[in-house]
All heavy atoms as an XYZ file, in Angstrom:
701
protein
N      -4.768    -47.650    -50.170
C      -4.518    -46.220    -50.082
C      -4.965    -45.721    -48.716
O      -6.119    -45.835    -48.359
C      -5.368    -45.535    -51.111
C      -4.848    -44.965    -52.389
S      -3.184    -44.722    -52.676
C      -3.259    -43.056    -53.166
N      -4.069    -45.163    -47.961
C      -4.377    -44.622    -46.646
C      -4.507    -43.108    -46.712
O      -3.779    -42.444    -47.437
C      -3.260    -44.966    -45.650
C      -3.104    -46.450    -45.475
O      -4.069    -47.174    -45.404
N      -1.865    -46.909    -45.413
N      -5.407    -42.580    -45.913
C      -5.508    -41.132    -45.750
C      -4.419    -40.705    -44.770
O      -4.131    -41.401    -43.809
C      -6.877    -40.756    -45.218
N      -3.807    -39.564    -45.037
C      -2.747    -39.054    -44.164
C      -3.244    -37.782    -43.498
O      -3.590    -36.813    -44.168
C      -1.458    -38.780    -44.958
C      -0.959    -40.076    -45.567
C      -0.413    -38.135    -44.078
C       0.234    -39.922    -46.459
N      -3.289    -37.805    -42.168
C      -3.738    -36.657    -41.388
C      -2.570    -36.114    -40.583
O      -1.977    -36.831    -39.789
C      -4.872    -37.070    -40.431
C      -6.067    -37.608    -41.178
O      -6.442    -37.084    -42.208
N      -6.651    -38.666    -40.654
N      -2.243    -34.848    -40.808
C      -1.167    -34.195    -40.071
C      -1.756    -33.512    -38.852
O      -2.681    -32.718    -38.962
C      -0.484    -33.148    -40.951
C       0.312    -33.720    -42.075
C      -0.157    -34.152    -43.275
C       1.714    -33.903    -42.107
N       0.878    -34.603    -44.045
C       2.036    -34.458    -43.367
C       2.738    -33.651    -41.200
C       3.342    -34.761    -43.730
C       4.034    -33.948    -41.566
C       4.333    -34.506    -42.823
N      -1.224    -33.794    -37.686
C      -1.643    -33.138    -36.461
C      -0.981    -31.757    -36.400
O       0.085    -31.543    -36.977
C      -1.233    -33.967    -35.246
C      -1.908    -35.324    -35.203
C      -3.422    -35.190    -35.137
O      -3.954    -34.555    -34.249
N      -4.100    -35.786    -36.099
N      -1.620    -30.794    -35.724
C      -1.053    -29.433    -35.656
C       0.384    -29.391    -35.127
O       1.199    -28.617    -35.627
C      -2.010    -28.696    -34.709
C      -3.296    -29.434    -34.838
C      -2.924    -30.876    -35.080
N       0.710    -30.219    -34.144
C       2.070    -30.250    -33.595
C       3.077    -30.631    -34.675
O       4.140    -30.012    -34.804
C       2.140    -31.250    -32.443
C       3.513    -31.447    -31.869
C       3.503    -32.519    -30.800
C       4.906    -32.826    -30.313
N       4.922    -33.915    -29.338
N       2.758    -31.641    -35.480
C       3.666    -32.086    -36.539
C       3.824    -31.016    -37.613
O       4.923    -30.819    -38.141
C       3.157    -33.385    -37.151
N       2.748    -30.311    -37.938
C       2.845    -29.236    -38.934
C       3.722    -28.094    -38.434
O       4.508    -27.526    -39.206
C       1.446    -28.726    -39.285
C       0.600    -29.683    -40.117
C      -0.812    -29.144    -40.265
C       1.231    -29.923    -41.475
N       3.614    -27.768    -37.147
C       4.486    -26.718    -36.587
C       5.948    -27.147    -36.641
O       6.832    -26.349    -36.980
C       4.085    -26.410    -35.141
C       2.845    -25.570    -35.000
C       2.662    -25.065    -33.576
N       2.628    -26.123    -32.588
C       1.525    -26.777    -32.208
N       0.366    -26.476    -32.755
N       1.591    -27.718    -31.272
N       6.216    -28.405    -36.308
C       7.585    -28.908    -36.350
C       8.111    -28.914    -37.785
O       9.272    -28.594    -38.021
C       7.640    -30.311    -35.757
C       7.395    -30.340    -34.277
C       7.204    -31.740    -33.743
O       6.776    -32.641    -34.461
N       7.512    -31.938    -32.465
N       7.265    -29.270    -38.743
C       7.675    -29.304    -40.150
C       8.032    -27.913    -40.658
O       8.972    -27.756    -41.427
C       6.563    -29.928    -40.997
C       6.878    -30.207    -42.451
C       8.035    -31.194    -42.575
C       5.656    -30.748    -43.165
N       7.302    -26.897    -40.215
C       7.603    -25.519    -40.637
C       8.952    -25.035    -40.126
O       9.587    -24.187    -40.746
C       6.512    -24.573    -40.162
C       5.312    -24.589    -41.057
C       4.329    -23.493    -40.684
N       3.021    -24.115    -40.607
C       2.285    -24.230    -39.513
N       2.703    -23.732    -38.377
N       1.123    -24.822    -39.546
N       9.409    -25.550    -38.984
C      10.683    -25.123    -38.404
C      11.884    -25.784    -39.064
O      13.006    -25.317    -38.914
C      10.696    -25.426    -36.908
C       9.732    -24.580    -36.124
C       9.779    -24.925    -34.664
C       8.769    -24.105    -33.884
N       8.776    -24.463    -32.460
N      11.669    -26.861    -39.790
C      12.749    -27.595    -40.448
C      13.113    -26.882    -41.747
O      12.248    -26.313    -42.413
C      12.292    -29.051    -40.725
C      12.017    -29.760    -39.401
C      13.315    -29.797    -41.549
C      11.365    -31.110    -39.563
N      14.397    -26.934    -42.122
C      14.819    -26.264    -43.359
C      14.082    -26.851    -44.569
O      13.583    -27.968    -44.538
C      16.338    -26.351    -43.534
C      16.820    -27.768    -43.738
O      16.953    -28.494    -42.735
O      17.050    -28.140    -44.898
N      14.023    -26.059    -45.651
C      13.201    -26.402    -46.815
C      13.584    -27.731    -47.458
O      12.711    -28.518    -47.831
C      13.282    -25.297    -47.872
C      12.571    -24.038    -47.421
O      11.671    -24.143    -46.557
O      12.915    -22.955    -47.929
N      14.885    -27.987    -47.601
C      15.324    -29.221    -48.268
C      14.872    -30.462    -47.502
O      14.318    -31.393    -48.067
C      16.838    -29.217    -48.437
C      17.319    -30.278    -49.402
C      18.830    -30.222    -49.578
N      19.350    -31.437    -48.968
C      20.094    -31.515    -47.882
N      20.471    -30.431    -47.262
N      20.490    -32.658    -47.407
N      15.094    -30.454    -46.199
C      14.686    -31.588    -45.367
C      13.165    -31.695    -45.313
O      12.616    -32.800    -45.316
C      15.272    -31.455    -43.971
N      12.484    -30.569    -45.285
C      11.023    -30.575    -45.271
C      10.444    -31.209    -46.521
O       9.477    -31.980    -46.453
N      11.041    -30.904    -47.670
C      10.586    -31.523    -48.922
C      10.835    -33.021    -48.917
O      10.009    -33.802    -49.392
C      11.292    -30.879    -50.118
C      10.808    -29.494    -50.422
C      11.559    -28.896    -51.589
C      11.141    -27.459    -51.806
N      11.893    -26.825    -52.895
N      11.981    -33.443    -48.376
C      12.271    -34.872    -48.284
C      11.263    -35.583    -47.385
O      10.813    -36.682    -47.699
C      13.682    -35.099    -47.740
C      14.783    -34.754    -48.692
C      16.164    -34.915    -48.053
O      16.292    -34.919    -46.826
N      17.180    -35.055    -48.892
N      10.910    -34.948    -46.279
C       9.952    -35.545    -45.352
C       8.583    -35.660    -46.007
O       7.938    -36.717    -45.954
C       9.878    -34.739    -44.043
C      11.183    -34.912    -43.259
C       8.679    -35.159    -43.204
C      11.310    -33.999    -42.066
N       8.128    -34.590    -46.655
C       6.817    -34.642    -47.318
C       6.797    -35.684    -48.427
O       5.816    -36.417    -48.589
C       6.448    -33.262    -47.863
C       6.013    -32.294    -46.779
C       5.420    -31.026    -47.364
N       6.398    -30.223    -48.092
C       7.212    -29.348    -47.532
N       7.180    -29.155    -46.229
N       8.069    -28.653    -48.258
N       7.881    -35.794    -49.195
C       7.948    -36.792    -50.262
C       7.943    -38.209    -49.692
O       7.258    -39.091    -50.214
C       9.194    -36.565    -51.115
N       8.695    -38.429    -48.623
C       8.746    -39.759    -48.014
C       7.404    -40.139    -47.413
O       6.963    -41.284    -47.527
C       9.829    -39.816    -46.945
N       6.737    -39.186    -46.777
C       5.422    -39.468    -46.191
C       4.440    -39.860    -47.281
O       3.729    -40.854    -47.158
C       4.910    -38.241    -45.385
C       3.426    -38.349    -45.108
C       5.679    -38.114    -44.091
N       4.412    -39.102    -48.369
C       3.453    -39.425    -49.430
C       3.821    -40.724    -50.143
O       2.941    -41.472    -50.558
C       3.342    -38.272    -50.433
O       4.584    -38.049    -51.053
N       5.097    -41.048    -50.269
C       5.502    -42.272    -50.962
C       5.361    -43.510    -50.074
O       4.864    -44.543    -50.525
C       6.943    -42.144    -51.443
N       5.792    -43.415    -48.827
C       5.852    -44.586    -47.951
C       4.539    -44.871    -47.235
O       4.168    -46.028    -47.058
C       6.953    -44.404    -46.900
C       8.336    -44.250    -47.466
C       9.044    -45.568    -47.664
O       8.627    -46.564    -47.070
O      10.019    -45.569    -48.426
N       3.847    -43.836    -46.783
C       2.712    -44.054    -45.894
C       1.375    -44.218    -46.601
O       0.383    -44.543    -45.948
C       2.629    -42.922    -44.862
C       3.858    -42.765    -43.977
C       3.616    -41.706    -42.925
C       4.255    -44.076    -43.331
N       1.338    -44.007    -47.899
C       0.076    -44.256    -48.607
C      -0.251    -45.740    -48.633
O      -1.410    -46.130    -48.604
C       0.133    -43.688    -50.029
C       0.034    -42.174    -50.116
C       0.168    -41.726    -51.570
C      -1.276    -41.684    -49.529
N       0.770    -46.583    -48.679
C       0.576    -48.027    -48.651
C       1.572    -48.623    -47.661
O       2.729    -48.846    -47.999
C       0.779    -48.620    -50.045
C       0.521    -50.105    -50.089
O      -0.102    -50.637    -49.144
O       0.932    -50.745    -51.073
N       1.137    -48.874    -46.443
C       2.038    -49.346    -45.396
C       2.582    -50.741    -45.659
O       3.645    -51.096    -45.166
C       1.336    -49.326    -44.037
C       1.149    -47.956    -43.419
C       0.389    -48.075    -42.114
C       2.470    -47.277    -43.196
N       1.887    -51.536    -46.447
C       2.378    -52.895    -46.719
C       3.647    -52.873    -47.565
O       4.442    -53.811    -47.521
C       1.295    -53.720    -47.401
O       0.974    -53.159    -48.665
N       3.869    -51.802    -48.328
C       5.052    -51.694    -49.178
C       6.103    -50.744    -48.592
O       7.119    -50.491    -49.223
C       4.655    -51.218    -50.565
N       5.872    -50.222    -47.403
C       6.787    -49.253    -46.797
C       8.074    -49.931    -46.370
O       8.068    -50.993    -45.768
C       6.114    -48.579    -45.612
N       9.215    -49.296    -46.676
C      10.523    -49.868    -46.346
C      11.115    -49.291    -45.075
O      11.794    -49.984    -44.346
C      11.494    -49.606    -47.496
C      11.090    -50.224    -48.804
C      12.094    -49.817    -49.842
N      12.343    -48.381    -49.703
C      12.415    -47.539    -50.703
N      12.285    -47.951    -51.910
N      12.636    -46.266    -50.499
N      10.922    -48.020    -44.822
C      11.571    -47.352    -43.698
C      10.645    -47.154    -42.508
O      10.860    -46.273    -41.694
C      12.121    -45.992    -44.145
C      13.266    -46.151    -45.103
O      14.080    -47.047    -44.950
N      13.331    -45.295    -46.099
N       9.612    -47.970    -42.419
C       8.659    -47.875    -41.317
C       8.926    -49.005    -40.337
O       9.167    -50.141    -40.732
C       7.208    -47.953    -41.842
C       6.225    -48.045    -40.695
C       6.909    -46.743    -42.706
N       8.898    -48.666    -39.050
C       9.119    -49.667    -38.021
C       8.033    -49.534    -36.955
O       7.724    -48.422    -36.516
C      10.490    -49.464    -37.373
C      10.810    -50.480    -36.315
C      12.204    -50.276    -35.773
C      12.514    -51.313    -34.722
N      13.851    -51.168    -34.184
N       7.460    -50.664    -36.555
C       6.505    -50.674    -35.452
C       7.285    -50.537    -34.151
O       8.294    -51.204    -33.941
C       5.698    -51.962    -35.466
N       6.828    -49.677    -33.269
C       7.526    -49.408    -32.019
C       6.837    -50.127    -30.866
O       5.622    -50.263    -30.848
C       7.545    -47.904    -31.748
C       8.195    -47.049    -32.832
C       8.032    -45.577    -32.502
C       9.657    -47.401    -32.982
N       7.629    -50.582    -29.909
C       7.076    -51.186    -28.703
C       7.469    -50.331    -27.509
O       8.547    -49.727    -27.490
C       7.613    -52.618    -28.493
O       9.037    -52.570    -28.454
C       7.183    -53.525    -29.628
N       6.604    -50.258    -26.542
C       6.830    -49.450    -25.340
C       7.164    -48.002    -25.679
O       8.098    -47.412    -25.128
C       7.945    -50.048    -24.471
C       7.595    -51.424    -23.983
O       6.424    -51.706    -23.709
N       8.583    -52.292    -23.897
N       6.429    -47.432    -26.612
C       6.655    -46.059    -27.040
C       5.317    -45.338    -27.089
O       4.265    -45.965    -27.218
C       7.322    -46.039    -28.425
C       7.936    -44.729    -28.772
N       7.238    -43.726    -29.384
C       9.181    -44.241    -28.581
C       8.023    -42.680    -29.565
N       9.220    -42.974    -29.079
N       5.373    -44.028    -27.006
C       4.162    -43.217    -27.016
C       3.388    -43.362    -28.333
O       2.158    -43.322    -28.344
C       4.567    -41.753    -26.800
C       3.432    -40.793    -26.709
C       3.912    -39.378    -26.447
O       5.138    -39.163    -26.299
O       3.064    -38.491    -26.393
N       4.109    -43.535    -29.429
C       3.485    -43.655    -30.743
C       3.680    -45.073    -31.275
O       4.585    -45.785    -30.859
C       4.082    -42.631    -31.707
C       4.058    -41.237    -31.143
C       5.230    -40.542    -30.908
C       2.858    -40.634    -30.798
C       5.207    -39.266    -30.371
C       2.832    -39.355    -30.255
C       4.005    -38.680    -30.049
O       3.987    -37.424    -29.510
N       2.856    -45.473    -32.228
C       2.862    -46.857    -32.694
C       3.946    -47.142    -33.734
O       4.497    -48.238    -33.768
C       1.492    -47.223    -33.265
N       4.254    -46.180    -34.603
C       5.190    -46.407    -35.710
C       6.109    -45.214    -35.874
O       5.804    -44.103    -35.444
C       4.431    -46.598    -37.033
C       3.503    -47.765    -37.043
C       2.166    -47.614    -36.691
C       3.948    -49.026    -37.413
C       1.298    -48.695    -36.706
C       3.093    -50.110    -37.433
C       1.772    -49.933    -37.075
O       0.925    -51.004    -37.081
N       7.232    -45.461    -36.589
C       8.097    -44.360    -36.977
C       8.579    -44.579    -38.403
O       8.783    -45.707    -38.851
C       9.265    -44.182    -36.024
C      10.304    -45.275    -36.083
C      11.611    -44.766    -36.651
N      12.640    -45.755    -36.479
C      13.029    -46.580    -37.437
N      12.478    -46.561    -38.613
N      13.991    -47.457    -37.219
N       8.738    -43.485    -39.116
C       9.279    -43.468    -40.472
C      10.615    -42.762    -40.400
O      10.718    -41.654    -39.854
C       8.337    -42.720    -41.416
C       8.857    -42.381    -42.806
C       9.099    -43.649    -43.618
C       7.905    -41.456    -43.522
N      11.651    -43.378    -40.939
C      12.994    -42.802    -40.925
C      13.229    -42.047    -42.231
O      13.108    -42.610    -43.323
C      14.013    -43.921    -40.755
C      15.379    -43.442    -40.427
C      16.261    -44.589    -40.083
N      16.325    -45.508    -41.217
C      17.018    -46.616    -41.232
N      17.700    -46.976    -40.189
N      17.043    -47.385    -42.296
N      13.571    -40.759    -42.129
C      13.857    -39.918    -43.290
C      15.125    -39.126    -42.987
O      15.077    -38.115    -42.294
C      12.703    -38.937    -43.599
C      13.014    -38.135    -44.852
C      11.390    -39.651    -43.731
N      16.258    -39.590    -43.460
C      17.519    -38.902    -43.216
C      17.809    -38.785    -41.732
O      17.835    -39.776    -41.011
N      18.008    -37.559    -41.254
C      18.277    -37.312    -39.840
C      17.011    -37.082    -39.035
O      17.074    -36.664    -37.887
C      19.191    -36.092    -39.673
C      20.593    -36.381    -40.135
O      21.012    -37.528    -40.186
N      21.318    -35.330    -40.470
N      15.853    -37.335    -39.630
C      14.589    -37.079    -38.962
C      13.791    -38.364    -38.813
O      13.938    -39.301    -39.600
C      13.762    -36.050    -39.748
C      14.387    -34.692    -39.725
C      15.280    -34.294    -40.715
C      14.119    -33.798    -38.699
C      15.878    -33.053    -40.685
C      14.707    -32.548    -38.659
C      15.585    -32.189    -39.657
O      16.179    -30.952    -39.609
N      12.944    -38.391    -37.775
C      12.028    -39.501    -37.538
C      10.626    -38.929    -37.481
O      10.361    -37.969    -36.750
C      12.340    -40.231    -36.228
C      13.757    -40.774    -36.142
C      14.058    -41.791    -37.243
N      15.418    -42.290    -37.170
C      16.416    -41.872    -37.927
N      16.218    -40.896    -38.801
N      17.607    -42.408    -37.830
N       9.729    -39.511    -38.272
C       8.333    -39.096    -38.307
C       7.545    -40.146    -37.535
O       7.479    -41.300    -37.951
C       7.825    -38.987    -39.764
C       6.362    -38.592    -39.793
C       8.675    -38.003    -40.554
N       6.969    -39.751    -36.418
C       6.211    -40.680    -35.586
C       4.735    -40.568    -35.937
O       4.214    -39.458    -36.080
C       6.424    -40.360    -34.104
C       7.843    -40.602    -33.673
C       8.739    -39.565    -33.580
C       8.265    -41.885    -33.372
C      10.043    -39.789    -33.193
C       9.576    -42.117    -32.980
C      10.467    -41.074    -32.896
N       4.072    -41.728    -36.053
C       2.665    -41.706    -36.433
C       1.926    -42.887    -35.840
O       2.516    -43.870    -35.406
C       2.511    -41.679    -37.955
C       3.019    -42.903    -38.670
C       2.162    -43.935    -39.011
C       4.355    -43.025    -39.011
C       2.624    -45.061    -39.669
C       4.827    -44.142    -39.678
C       3.952    -45.163    -40.008
N       0.608    -42.757    -35.808
C      -0.289    -43.822    -35.389
C      -1.118    -44.217    -36.596
O      -1.318    -43.422    -37.524
C      -1.209    -43.351    -34.263
C      -0.463    -43.091    -32.967
O       0.477    -43.853    -32.673
O      -0.818    -42.137    -32.260
N      -1.600    -45.449    -36.589
C      -2.422    -45.936    -37.697
C      -3.668    -46.602    -37.134
O      -3.585    -47.556    -36.379
C      -1.630    -46.929    -38.557
C      -2.422    -47.471    -39.705
C      -2.693    -46.681    -40.797
C      -2.911    -48.765    -39.677
C      -3.433    -47.172    -41.856
C      -3.643    -49.265    -40.734
C      -3.913    -48.460    -41.824
N      -4.818    -46.058    -37.487
C      -6.097    -46.649    -37.096
C      -7.070    -46.539    -38.273
O      -8.124    -45.942    -38.169
C      -6.652    -45.984    -35.847
C      -6.759    -44.475    -35.978
O      -6.365    -43.931    -37.024
O      -7.244    -43.832    -35.028
N      -6.670    -47.103    -39.400
C      -7.446    -46.977    -40.624
C      -6.966    -45.804    -41.466
O      -7.112    -45.800    -42.676
N      -6.423    -44.808    -40.815
C      -5.813    -43.650    -41.473
C      -4.514    -43.343    -40.735
O      -4.393    -43.581    -39.542
C      -6.745    -42.447    -41.418
N      -3.546    -42.825    -41.460
C      -2.259    -42.466    -40.867
C      -2.421    -41.105    -40.197
O      -2.883    -40.152    -40.815
C      -1.163    -42.413    -41.945
C       0.133    -41.896    -41.368
C      -0.968    -43.784    -42.563
N      -2.052    -41.020    -38.921
C      -2.116    -39.772    -38.166
C      -0.707    -39.419    -37.723
O      -0.169    -40.010    -36.794
C      -3.034    -39.928    -36.953
C      -3.278    -38.646    -36.200
C      -4.360    -38.818    -35.154
N      -4.079    -39.922    -34.262
C      -3.554    -39.792    -33.042
N      -3.265    -38.598    -32.586
N      -3.330    -40.846    -32.288
N      -0.086    -38.455    -38.421
C       1.290    -38.041    -38.121
C       1.244    -37.096    -36.925
O       0.582    -36.067    -36.955
C       1.937    -37.369    -39.329
C       1.988    -38.369    -40.476
C       3.319    -36.842    -38.980
C       2.470    -37.829    -41.768
N       1.964    -37.486    -35.863
C       1.859    -36.734    -34.618
C       3.128    -35.989    -34.226
O       3.056    -35.009    -33.491
C       1.417    -37.648    -33.455
C      -0.020    -38.057    -33.625
C       2.295    -38.864    -33.350
N       4.294    -36.408    -34.706
C       5.526    -35.748    -34.273
C       6.652    -35.984    -35.274
O       6.713    -37.030    -35.908
C       5.943    -36.286    -32.902
O       7.104    -35.650    -32.453
N       7.551    -34.993    -35.371
C       8.755    -35.102    -36.192
C       9.921    -34.703    -35.302
O       9.909    -33.625    -34.701
C       8.695    -34.178    -37.417
C       7.486    -34.519    -38.280
C       9.986    -34.270    -38.219
C       7.219    -33.524    -39.380
N      10.922    -35.557    -35.214
C      12.069    -35.280    -34.357
C      13.364    -35.471    -35.130
O      13.472    -36.369    -35.958
C      12.068    -36.197    -33.147
C      10.868    -35.987    -32.245
C      10.851    -36.912    -31.062
O      11.894    -37.553    -30.780
O       9.801    -36.999    -30.412
N      14.342    -34.628    -34.819
C      15.664    -34.744    -35.430
C      16.535    -35.657    -34.584
O      16.516    -35.595    -33.359
C      16.327    -33.372    -35.541
C      17.673    -33.429    -36.225
C      18.310    -32.058    -36.373
O      17.816    -31.088    -35.777
O      19.307    -31.972    -37.099
N      17.308    -36.507    -35.248
C      18.248    -37.393    -34.564
C      19.617    -36.754    -34.679
O      20.115    -36.506    -35.764
C      18.250    -38.796    -35.204
C      19.279    -39.685    -34.536
C      16.878    -39.399    -35.133
N      20.215    -36.491    -33.553
C      21.531    -35.862    -33.525
C      22.629    -36.919    -33.541
O      22.415    -38.055    -33.142
C      21.656    -35.002    -32.281
C      20.540    -34.005    -32.179
C      21.067    -32.666    -32.028
N      19.926    -31.746    -31.968
C      19.984    -30.563    -32.478
N      21.075    -30.147    -33.052
N      18.957    -29.764    -32.411
N      23.809    -36.513    -33.963
C      24.945    -37.422    -34.019
C      25.351    -37.841    -32.609
O      25.431    -37.024    -31.701
C      26.121    -36.745    -34.710
C      27.300    -37.658    -34.866
C      28.461    -36.966    -35.527
C      29.619    -37.936    -35.592
N      30.861    -37.293    -35.815
N      25.620    -39.124    -32.448
C      26.064    -39.630    -31.164
C      27.587    -39.750    -31.182
O      28.176    -40.124    -32.183
C      25.472    -41.010    -30.905
C      23.984    -40.983    -30.802
C      23.465    -42.365    -30.576
N      22.020    -42.373    -30.723
C      21.294    -43.449    -30.698
N      21.860    -44.625    -30.543
N      20.006    -43.387    -30.828
N      28.194    -39.434    -30.051
C      29.640    -39.604    -29.909
C      29.943    -40.066    -28.487
O      29.032    -40.437    -27.741
C      30.385    -38.318    -30.269
C      29.993    -37.138    -29.411
O      29.270    -37.315    -28.414
O      30.403    -36.010    -29.737
N      31.209    -40.037    -28.094
C      31.581    -40.556    -26.774
C      31.021    -39.710    -25.633
O      30.972    -40.157    -24.499
C      33.088    -40.680    -26.656
C      33.852    -39.381    -26.768
C      34.147    -38.979    -28.202
O      33.878    -39.756    -29.119
O      34.643    -37.858    -28.394
N      30.585    -38.492    -25.882
C      30.012    -37.648    -24.846
C      28.493    -37.744    -24.759
O      27.880    -37.069    -23.954
C      30.413    -36.203    -25.086
C      31.906    -35.980    -24.922
C      32.286    -34.551    -25.158
N      32.102    -34.276    -26.584
C      31.825    -33.074    -27.082
N      31.682    -32.048    -26.302
N      31.682    -32.900    -28.377
N      27.879    -38.584    -25.569
C      26.426    -38.686    -25.589
C      25.884    -39.283    -24.309
O      24.886    -38.832    -23.770
C      25.980    -39.541    -26.792
O      26.456    -38.930    -27.984
C      24.471    -39.641    -26.844
N      26.528    -40.307    -23.795
C      25.987    -41.009    -22.624
C      26.742    -40.687    -21.363
O      27.811    -40.425    -21.239
C      26.010    -42.521    -22.871
C      25.180    -42.900    -24.048
C      25.764    -43.250    -25.251
C      23.793    -42.888    -23.960
C      24.996    -43.590    -26.340
C      23.023    -43.229    -25.040
C      23.620    -43.569    -26.230
O      22.856    -43.912    -27.308
């Protein structure tokens, strides 16, 4: 069982997200991040500011783990098309 600590930046970002997506993010965080060994949508990141990311629909929850989960950022992934690059 891991403790989950929300950083102020992540809480501000969560408040700006619509209610339905916010509930999905909170549910995924509590289900997936309490036990990282059983997490399915978590990926360790290399050469990135944060250590891990959790994928929840169109959103990515970035977090660090040092005995406790510290959620630091939530970002929306936009649709890519031929004009993206």
